[in-house]
C-alpha positions, 0 to 999 in steps of 0.5 A: 050454555048461558049467555053472559047476561043470563050468567050475570043475572044468575050470579046476582041472585046468589046468596051473599050471607048464607049459602050452601055447599053443593059439592066437595071434590078431592083430588087423590092423584093428578088428573083424578077426582073423587066426589065425596059427601063429607071431608075433613079440612086440616090447617096443615094438609088442606083437605084431607085425601087431596094432593094439594100438599104433595103437588106443590106449586109453580107459584112458590120459588122452591116449588112448595105448596102455596098456603094461600091456595090450600083450598079452592072454591068455585061458585056452583052457578058458574060451574054450571055455566061452564061444565053443565051437569054437576057430574062435570063440575069436578073437571074444573079442579076445585074442591068446594063448590058453593051456591054463594056470592064469591065475588071480590065485592062480597068476599074480599081477602081476609073474609072468614067463612064457616062451612060445617065445623071448619073455618076458611079464610079467603086469600088475595092469591088470584085463581085464574085457572090453568091449562087444564081448565082451558083444555077441559072448557075451551079457550073462550071459557078460559079467556072469559073468566080471566077478563078484569071484570070477570076476575072480580066476579071470580067466575073461576073461583077463589083461593082460601086457607084453613083457619079452623080445622073441621068437617064440611059436608054436602048441604052444609051452610056456608056463612060469612063470619 
């Protein structure tokens, strides 16, 4: 595992305008992950084939799905630091893994990102991880990503919603619009 100084240096080198979609993951059922090379993003359903809509959310009063957390994006460099090999990245539970600077400074809430033919918008909903992240990567990693400074870097990732439906593929460019 990288030291924080090494991770911070690696994150500083992440692209800020144009990056790359490194991994796409669907969650077809609780605890299941399916790596795909292409996915459809839909304004109502999120990532098609994912259970975001049917799972609902503990952050909404009625348990309905949270539209501010329709799509989750994690920086590939942070995923590599916590999970190691790319085969373990899906354990983090996110849908899109990108080689891109996803920090609050680079992508404030409201920023729109183009990926393939789709457009997503970064939301203000914090992505702090859950008990599953804690169980899979340990308490130290969970606490580490949730310190104030690291939340601003979005080491745990960011939440977004689909603005323009479309197709995204592994290797596509992710770009600020």
